[in-house]
C-alpha positions as CSV (number, residue, x, y, z in Angstrom):
1,X,-71.9,-193.0,108.5
2,X,-70.7,-192.7,112.0
3,X,-72.0,-191.1,115.2
4,X,-69.7,-188.0,114.9
5,X,-71.1,-187.4,111.4
6,X,-74.7,-187.6,112.6
7,X,-74.0,-185.4,115.5
8,X,-72.5,-182.8,113.1
9,X,-75.5,-183.0,110.9
10,X,-77.9,-182.5,113.8
11,X,-75.8,-179.7,115.3
12,X,-75.8,-177.8,111.9
13,X,-79.6,-178.4,111.3
14,X,-80.7,-177.7,114.9
15,X,-78.3,-175.0,116.2
16,X,-80.6,-174.0,119.1
17,X,-80.4,-177.4,120.7
18,X,-78.8,-177.2,124.2
19,X,-77.4,-180.7,124.0
20,X,-76.9,-183.3,121.3
21,X,-75.3,-186.7,121.9
22,X,-75.1,-189.5,119.4
23,X,-73.7,-193.0,119.9
24,X,-73.9,-196.3,117.9
25,X,-72.4,-197.8,114.8
26,X,-73.3,-200.2,112.0
27,X,-76.2,-198.0,110.9
28,X,-77.9,-198.1,114.3
29,X,-77.7,-195.0,116.4
30,X,-79.0,-193.5,119.7
31,X,-79.7,-189.8,119.8
32,X,-80.3,-187.6,122.8
33,X,-81.3,-184.1,122.0
34,X,-82.4,-181.3,124.4
35,X,-84.2,-178.4,122.8
36,X,-86.4,-175.7,124.4
37,X,-89.0,-175.9,121.6
38,X,-89.8,-179.4,122.6
39,X,-91.8,-178.0,125.5
40,X,-94.5,-177.0,122.9
41,X,-94.3,-180.0,120.6
42,X,-96.0,-183.4,120.8
43,X,-93.7,-186.5,120.7
44,X,-94.2,-187.1,117.0
45,X,-93.3,-183.5,116.1
46,X,-90.2,-183.8,118.3
47,X,-89.1,-186.8,116.3
48,X,-89.9,-185.2,113.0
49,X,-87.6,-182.3,113.9
50,X,-84.8,-184.8,114.5
51,X,-85.5,-187.1,111.5
52,X,-85.7,-184.2,109.0
53,X,-81.9,-183.7,108.6
54,X,-81.3,-187.4,108.6
55,X,-83.8,-188.4,105.9
56,X,-81.3,-188.5,103.0
57,X,-79.1,-190.9,104.9
58,X,-82.0,-193.0,106.1
59,X,-83.2,-193.3,102.5
60,X,-79.7,-194.2,101.2
61,X,-79.4,-197.0,103.8
62,X,-76.4,-195.3,105.6
63,X,-78.6,-195.1,108.7
64,X,-80.8,-198.1,109.4
65,X,-82.3,-197.3,112.8
66,X,-82.4,-194.3,115.1
67,X,-83.6,-194.5,118.7
68,X,-84.0,-191.1,120.2
69,X,-84.7,-189.2,123.5
70,X,-86.1,-185.8,122.8
71,X,-86.1,-183.8,126.0
72,X,-86.9,-180.3,127.2
73,X,-84.2,-178.5,129.2
74,X,-86.3,-179.2,132.4
75,X,-86.7,-182.9,131.6
76,X,-82.9,-183.1,130.9
77,X,-82.2,-181.3,134.2
78,X,-84.3,-183.8,136.1
79,X,-82.6,-186.8,134.4
80,X,-79.2,-185.4,135.3
81,X,-80.2,-184.8,138.9
82,X,-82.2,-187.9,139.6
83,X,-81.0,-190.4,137.0
């Protein structure tokens, strides 16, 4: 499994996301996802939304580790402006 495949899975499963970026290889990936619904979700619920479409691949061992940043559009805007 590669970063492009994971990005495609997440884009299909979470079409309302404003931004999805995936990088990494060797079963270890970093995901950044921006979604307006994150404003009302606690951090664990945000992660669950991202993990759900990846569970089959995590269970099979194709994905070993996922590090993620789950951001609201406002949080993303601030990161882009101020770093």
